C-alpha positions, -999 to +999 in steps of 0.1 A: -198+433+249-189+411+220-210+403+192-223+364+185-202+364+154-170+375+174-182+352+203-184+319+176-150+330+162-131+331+192-148+300+205-138+281+168-104+294+176-100+280+211-114+247+197-094+240+168-064+248+192-077+222+218-079+200+188-045+204+172-035+197+204-055+168+212-067+182+245-103+180+256-126+207+280-147+204+302-170+231+322-183+234+356-212+264+356-233+280+380-243+316+371-237+312+336-262+280+333-244+262+308-240+288+284-201+285+282-210+244+271-236+254+249-210+280+231-184+251+225-208+226+216-221+251+188-190+248+166-189+218+140-159+198+133-142+203+166-168+191+190-144+163+201-125+186+221-153+192+241-155+165+267-187+172+290-205+201+309-216+203+346-241+229+352-243+231+393-264+256+403-267+249+439-244+241+469-260+203+469-251+199+430-215+215+435-209+189+461-224+159+445-211+164+410-179+185+415-169+169+450-169+212+464-165+204+503-196+210+518-174+233+552-158+252+521-192+261+508-207+271+539-173+291+553-165+306+520-199+311+501-207+298+468-194+327+449-162+325+463-123+321+450-122+292+469-151+274+453-145+284+415-109+268+422-123+233+434-151+234+409-125+234+380-105+210+397-133+185+407-149+189+370-110+179+357-111+150+382-146+135+370-143+139+336-110+132+323-101+164+306-071+181+302-085+214+309-116+228+330-132+260+334-158+272+359-177+302+369-197+310+400-214+343+406-245+364+410-258+368+377-294+386+387-303+405+419-283+393+446-290+389+486-285+418+507-247+412+517-240+404+477-228+421+449-251+415+416-225+414+390-196+395+408-185+365+392-152+341+398-134+323+371-107+297+371-091+274+347-075+241+360-049+225+336-028+192+339+005+196+352-001+236+359-016+256+390-052+264+387-057+301+378-084+324+394-101+356+380-126+377+394-149+400+376-171+427+393-196+436+361-218+460+378-259+459+378-263+455+340-284+427+339-286+388+339-277+385+302-250+406+301-235+393+329-236+357+317-223+370+283-192+388+298-187+357+318-186+337+286-158+364+272-141+359+299-139+319+302-126+324+262-100+346+272-087+324+301-089+292+274-072+317+249-044+324+275-037+290+287-035+276+249-012+305+237 
């Protein structure tokens, strides 16, 4: 797990690249509960690169705020590749941002058929195909799963801006 200083440095680098290219980013978060947005808005001097953040913890919020299809939520489950992609694409369409990232997963104890530590990520960017990533962090605790999720999102942003 990265230190707070390393996370801040990586976030600042990402935001600076966004600023240099006059791009805006938005977040659609479930299991991270706004952690990604908080990290991106903590950086002084680059705040204009952050458009907005959606915290959509429940299925109704994913549907109402991001337009995730209710049938998809019922069939695939909120923690799935399909929903992660739909969250990122919905956030981009509803924000006017150039890039949107999403997280959906089980950060804490999961249900009987669910895998604690399983997180799906997506990154949507105008003019490009939406990218998906999945991580199984294991039973390492809620905060470490959320921190590792933040690291994964920063990694995905770094890759799309490379």
